[in-house]
Every structure is written in structure tokens, then in C-alpha cells.
C-alpha positions in Angstrom: 116.3 -24.7 -52.3 112.9 -24.3 -54.3 109.8 -24.8 -52.0 107.4 -27.5 -53.4 103.6 -27.2 -53.2 101.9 -30.4 -53.5 98.5 -30.7 -55.0 96.0 -33.9 -54.7 93.3 -33.9 -57.4 90.5 -36.5 -57.3 86.8 -36.5 -59.0 83.7 -38.7 -59.3 83.3 -40.0 -55.5 79.4 -40.3 -56.3 78.4 -40.2 -52.5 80.7 -42.9 -51.2 81.5 -42.2 -47.6 84.6 -44.5 -47.6 86.0 -42.7 -50.6 85.4 -39.3 -49.1 87.0 -40.0 -45.7 90.1 -41.4 -47.7 90.1 -38.1 -49.4 89.8 -36.0 -46.1 92.9 -38.1 -44.7 95.2 -37.3 -47.8 96.8 -34.0 -46.4 97.9 -35.8 -43.4 99.0 -38.7 -45.0 100.8 -37.1 -48.0 101.6 -33.7 -46.5 99.5 -31.9 -49.5 99.1 -28.3 -49.6 95.9 -27.9 -51.8 93.2 -30.6 -51.5 90.9 -30.7 -54.7 87.6 -32.7 -55.4 85.9 -32.0 -58.7 82.7 -33.3 -59.9 80.2 -35.8 -59.0 80.0 -35.5 -55.5 76.5 -37.1 -54.8 75.1 -40.7 -54.6 72.4 -42.0 -56.8 70.2 -44.0 -54.6 67.9 -43.9 -51.8 67.7 -47.0 -49.6 64.7 -47.4 -47.2 65.0 -48.4 -43.8 61.5 -49.5 -43.1 60.4 -49.3 -39.5 57.8 -51.8 -38.9 57.5 -51.9 -35.2 58.8 -50.4 -31.9 62.2 -52.1 -32.5 61.8 -53.8 -35.8 63.6 -52.5 -38.9 64.1 -54.0 -42.4 66.2 -53.0 -45.2 66.8 -54.5 -48.8 70.6 -53.7 -50.0 73.5 -55.3 -51.5 71.6 -58.0 -52.3 70.5 -59.0 -48.9 67.8 -58.6 -46.5 68.9 -56.7 -43.2 67.1 -56.3 -39.8 67.8 -54.1 -36.9 66.3 -54.1 -33.6 67.8 -51.3 -31.8 68.9 -47.6 -32.6 72.4 -48.4 -32.6 72.1 -51.3 -35.2 70.2 -48.7 -37.5 73.0 -46.6 -37.1 75.4 -49.1 -37.9 73.2 -50.1 -41.0 73.0 -46.5 -42.0 77.1 -46.3 -41.9 77.3 -49.3 -44.2 74.9 -47.8 -46.7 76.8 -44.4 -46.6 79.9 -46.1 -47.2 79.0 -47.3 -50.5 77.4 -44.4 -52.0 73.8 -44.9 -51.1 71.6 -42.7 -48.9 69.7 -44.3 -46.1 66.1 -43.2 -45.2 64.4 -44.3 -42.2 60.6 -44.3 -42.8 57.3 -46.4 -42.2 55.6 -48.8 -44.6 52.9 -46.1 -45.5 55.6 -43.4 -46.2 57.3 -45.8 -48.4 54.2 -46.7 -50.4 53.4 -43.1 -50.7 56.8 -42.4 -52.2 56.3 -45.4 -54.5 53.1 -43.5 -55.9 54.7 -40.1 -56.1 57.6 -39.5 -58.3 57.9 -35.6 -57.3 57.8 -36.5 -53.6 60.6 -38.9 -54.3 62.7 -36.2 -56.1 62.0 -33.5 -53.4 63.3 -36.2 -50.9 66.5 -36.9 -52.7 67.2 -33.5 -53.1 66.8 -32.6 -49.5 69.1 -35.7 -48.3 71.5 -34.7 -51.0 71.7 -31.1 -49.7 71.9 -32.4 -46.1 74.6 -34.7 -46.8 76.6 -32.1 -48.5 76.4 -30.0 -45.7 77.4 -32.8 -43.3 80.5 -33.4 -45.7 81.5 -29.8 -45.5 81.6 -30.1 -41.7 83.9 -32.9 -41.9 86.2 -30.5 -43.9 86.2 -28.2 -41.3 86.8 -30.7 -38.4 89.4 -33.0 -40.2 91.3 -31.1 -42.9 94.5 -29.1 -41.4 93.5 -25.3 -41.4 96.7 -24.3 -43.6 95.6 -26.7 -46.4 93.8 -25.0 -49.4 90.3 -27.2 -50.0 88.4 -26.9 -53.3 85.1 -28.6 -54.0 83.3 -28.5 -57.2 79.9 -30.2 -58.3 79.8 -32.1 -61.5 77.4 -32.9 -64.1 75.7 -35.7 -62.0 75.1 -33.4 -58.9 71.7 -31.6 -58.4 71.9 -27.7 -57.9 71.0 -28.2 -54.3 74.3 -28.9 -53.3 76.1 -25.8 -54.3 74.6 -23.7 -51.5 76.2 -25.7 -48.5 79.7 -25.8 -50.6 79.6 -22.0 -51.1 78.4 -21.6 -47.3 81.5 -23.5 -45.9 84.3 -21.3 -44.9 87.0 -23.9 -45.2 86.2 -24.4 -48.6 86.8 -22.7 -52.2 83.7 -23.1 -54.7 85.7 -22.4 -57.8 82.8 -21.9 -60.2 82.2 -18.8 -62.0 85.5 -17.0 -61.2 89.2 -17.7 -61.7 90.8 -18.6 -58.0 94.6 -18.3 -57.2 96.0 -21.8 -57.4 99.6 -22.2 -56.4 102.3 -19.4 -56.9 101.4 -17.3 -59.7 99.1 -20.1 -61.5 95.3 -19.5 -61.7 92.5 -22.1 -62.0 89.4 -21.9 -64.0 86.6 -24.5 -63.5 83.4 -25.9 -65.3 80.8 -28.5 -64.2 79.1 -29.2 -67.5 79.4 -31.9 -69.9 78.4 -32.7 -73.4 75.3 -34.5 -73.6 74.8 -38.1 -72.0 72.3 -40.8 -72.1 71.4 -40.0 -68.7 70.0 -36.7 -69.0 72.1 -35.4 -65.9 71.4 -32.0 -64.3 74.5 -30.1 -65.8 75.0 -31.2 -69.3 74.3 -29.4 -72.6 75.1 -29.1 -76.4 78.4 -28.7 -77.6 77.4 -25.4 -78.9 76.4 -24.2 -75.2 79.5 -25.8 -73.9 81.6 -23.8 -76.1 80.0 -20.7 -75.1 80.6 -21.6 -71.3 84.4 -22.4 -72.0 84.7 -19.1 -73.8 83.0 -17.4 -71.0 85.2 -18.9 -68.2 88.2 -18.1 -71.0 87.2 -14.3 -70.4 87.8 -14.4 -66.9 91.3 -15.2 -67.0 93.8 -12.6 -65.7 97.2 -14.5 -66.5 99.1 -15.7 -69.5 97.7 -19.1 -70.5 100.9 -20.9 -69.5 99.8 -20.1 -66.3 96.4 -21.4 -66.4 94.9 -24.6 -64.7 91.8 -25.6 -66.4 89.6 -27.6 -63.9 87.0 -29.1 -66.5 84.9 -32.0 -65.6 84.5 -33.2 -68.9 87.5 -34.6 -70.7 88.7 -33.8 -74.4 87.2 -36.0 -77.1 89.2 -38.4 -79.0 91.9 -39.0 -76.1 93.0 -41.9 -74.0 91.2 -40.4 -71.0 87.4 -40.0 -72.4 87.0 -44.0 -73.5 83.5 -45.6 -72.0 81.9 -48.6 -72.8 79.9 -48.2 -76.3 76.0 -48.7 -75.5 73.0 -49.5 -77.8 69.9 -47.9 -77.7 68.8 -50.0 -74.8 71.8 -48.7 -72.8 73.4 -52.2 -72.8 77.1 -52.2 -73.3 78.0 -53.7 -76.8 80.4 -56.3 -77.3 81.8 -58.2 -80.2 84.3 -61.2 -80.8 87.0 -59.2 -78.9 85.0 -58.3 -76.1 83.4 -55.1 -74.7 83.5 -52.4 -77.3 84.4 -48.8 -76.0 84.1 -45.5 -77.9 85.0 -41.8 -77.3 82.5 -39.7 -75.2 84.2 -36.6 -74.5 83.9 -33.3 -75.5 84.8 -31.9 -78.8 84.6 -28.3 -77.5 86.8 -29.2 -74.4 89.4 -30.4 -77.1 89.2 -27.5 -79.4 89.5 -25.3 -76.2 92.6 -26.8 -74.7 94.0 -26.9 -78.4 93.5 -23.1 -78.8 94.1 -22.0 -75.5 96.8 -24.2 -74.6 96.4 -23.9 -70.8 99.3 -25.5 -68.4 97.2 -28.3 -67.2 94.0 -29.9 -67.7 92.4 -31.5 -65.0 89.2 -33.7 -65.9 87.2 -36.7 -64.5 83.5 -37.5 -65.7 84.8 -41.0 -67.5 85.5 -43.4 -64.7 86.9 -46.1 -67.0 89.6 -44.0 -68.3 92.4 -43.2 -65.9 95.6 -41.6 -67.4 96.9 -38.8 -69.2 97.3 -37.0 -72.5 99.1 -34.1 -74.0 97.3 -31.8 -76.3 100.1 -29.6 -77.6 101.8 -28.3 -74.8 98.8 -29.1 -72.3 99.0 -32.2 -69.9 95.3 -33.5 -69.4 94.8 -35.9 -66.7 92.0 -37.9 -65.4 92.1 -40.0 -62.4 89.3 -42.4 -63.1 86.9 -43.6 -60.5 86.6 -46.8 -58.6 84.1 -45.3 -55.9 81.9 -48.4 -56.0 84.9 -50.6 -54.5 85.4 -47.8 -52.1 88.8 -47.0 -53.8 89.9 -43.6 -53.9 92.0 -42.6 -57.2 93.7 -39.4 -57.8 97.2 -37.8 -58.5 99.5 -35.7 -56.5 101.2 -32.7 -58.6 104.3 -31.1 -57.3 104.6 -27.4 -57.9 107.8 -25.4 -57.9 107.7 -21.6 -58.8 109.0 -22.9 -62.3 106.0 -24.9 -62.9 105.1 -28.7 -62.6 108.0 -30.3 -61.0 106.6 -34.0 -60.8 103.2 -35.8 -60.6 102.2 -39.6 -59.7 98.8 -41.3 -59.4 97.5 -42.6 -56.0 94.9 -45.2 -55.7 93.9 -47.1 -52.4 
């Protein structure tokens, strides 16, 4: 009998503690051997919890005003905020006013909170994932560079950027966090020319034949079923017509060219939450699990490998 190796791949959790907890539970629930989270790990919003007296805290989030009158109640409120992908921050009214008037302080605070939260998440990996499971975690275009350090420092986690890593059997993985330009000027995006150079650089690191290469590239290839997103106008509003919401291809032409020319065995992508699915580019199967982190839903896929290659794969959502 040929031994199977099960790989779970997910992406774009954007700080949701609920989705992160579900991802951590996958090895025990589905008996997987390799656990991957590739790109856009961090949240986008800080939610102030304002301390107004000895035992009076107020907060506005989820369209409601919240109050807490004890430390346990504050901790419960923090958990609710974290579960949705936001970052709670306890402060005084004067500290909040100071932050409102100083963008640099807000940016510095955001980076501090993201780094601390990533270190906490890495500790969860150490505590909750079985020791015999290989864990791979990669930042994506929306992630500040401060989160790389705690990932690299976690002994239980493989940081895949900048080097080829053993995948399963004699397969090898190369990874890239950058994407082509977006309307939001995220930390890890660049021109298509620069993206092509980055792709060529990681191609030069490959030590096996390309039919043994797994490409973990956060950006999906352009012009496919896995790079469709709502089309935006100049004010970043979704365009609509008589048939409803308009969509357009937003992936990378360089990624498409790279996959078409090199023909890796498998392409693992993310970035475009609205386009879960797969597409074949020549001999390469390209996959995007999509994301519904805002609803607390983990989306991903299990890939079952044998020594002869990919035996089967199936999506998971829940």
C-alpha cells in the first residue's frame, strides 16, 4: 500500500481569531500531515476600549456601543473583537485623543500590536498543533514586515520565503508574498516588471525538476477563474450595471506567464477572496481557496499526495 500524505492549505485570515482557531484544529480533525497558512495574516482595524473610570470601559464596534465594568468583562470584550479580526486596545480618553491627532503614533501602535499578536499566534501553534505536523506560515501583501520576525523565531513553524523548502516526498516548495499593484497600496506589492524579477529569483533557487515544484504564490494568475474581483470606480466603489455587480480580472500577468513557462506541478494562491476554485494552466493545477474571514468561516483544501503525485484534493469550508 502506498502511504498518503495529507496537506491542508488556507490563506487570507486577516486577523480573525475564530478562523485561526479553526485552522489550528485541522490536524486533529482531518489527520493532516502538513498545515499551511499562506498570506494576509493580520487584521486591519484597531478598536479602542476606553477606560473612563476605575471600573468603566466603553467601546463602539460591530455597530453597537459596549460597556464593561470589570476586568473579566473587558477580557470578554477583547475576545469578541479578536474573533472578528480586529485588534482591541485599552486606552484613556486622553490617549485616544492623542492618537486621533497623530497618524505616526497610530501606525507605530498598529505595528506593535500586529507583531505582538503574531508572536501570540505562534505560541498557539506550539501549544495546539501536534509535534509531528509540518507547519508553514507565510505573510502576504497586506502584512506589515514586522510580522516576519515572530514567524521566523517560532521553532515549530517553517518560514518559506527566500528559500526552497522540502514539501512532501521529493517535492519542493517555492514561495512569494508580493502581488501586482492594488488600489490600497499594501506593504508587499510592486509593478509587474518587479514581480517578474522576484519570480525569476525564486525560480533560480529550485533544485528539482519543475514537475516536482509546488508554487506557493500569494497572487493568482491573471485572466483565470481564480482572480475575479468586483470592479471598482475611481472612488473605489463597486461598479454595477443592469445585470448586477461587475467583476474583472485583477491577478498578475507575470504570475500567469511564470506558471505557463515553467509548468510547476501545483500552484497555491490566495489574495482574491471572492474567487475560490481552480484552473489548469497547461499541466499546472492552480488553486485559490477564497476567504470568508469576516463571517468566521475557514476555507481551504486538503491535498492528498502519494509518492506518485497528487492522488486527490477536496475543498473544506466551515
